[in-house]
C-alpha positions in Angstrom: -15.2 -5.5 8.9 -14.4 -8.4 6.6 -13.3 -11.0 9.1 -12.0 -14.0 7.1 -9.5 -12.1 4.9 -8.1 -9.3 7.2 -4.5 -10.5 7.0 -4.7 -10.9 3.2 -6.1 -7.4 2.8 -3.3 -6.0 4.9 -0.7 -7.7 2.7 -2.5 -6.5 -0.5 -2.6 -2.9 0.7 1.1 -3.0 1.4 1.8 -4.6 -2.0 -0.2 -1.8 -3.7 1.8 0.8 -1.7 5.0 -0.8 -3.0 3.8 -0.9 -6.6 2.7 2.8 -6.4 6.0 3.9 -4.9 8.0 1.9 -7.4 6.2 2.2 -10.7 3.9 5.2 -10.4 6.7 7.6 -9.8 5.3 8.8 -6.5 8.2 10.8 -4.9 8.3 10.5 -1.1 11.7 12.2 -0.8 13.3 8.9 0.0 15.4 6.6 -2.1 13.6 3.7 -3.8 15.6 1.2 -1.9 14.7 2.7 1.5 11.0 2.8 0.6 11.1 -0.8 -0.5 12.9 -1.8 2.7 10.4 0.0 4.9 7.4 -1.6 3.1 9.1 -5.0 3.1 9.7 -4.7 6.9 6.3 -3.4 7.7 4.3 -5.9 5.7 5.0 -9.0 7.9 4.7 -6.8 11.1 1.3 -5.5 10.1 0.1 -8.9 9.0 1.2 -10.3 12.4 -0.6 -7.5 14.2 -3.9 -8.0 12.5 -5.8 -10.5 14.6 -7.2 -13.7 13.3 -10.9 -13.5 13.3 -13.5 -16.1 12.7 -17.2 -15.9 12.0 -19.2 -17.0 15.0 
């Protein structure tokens, strides 16, 4: 796996999910505010969970 940018990739994936749910019209059966809140809450949690890796 790409080691030096794992946390950045996690944040980018979450941002793409947010943009898809907001602007692409993907209907998840939930309100836009709820989906935005879930993504906003999960992003820092997932970034924190992804371990820092360094190339050895």
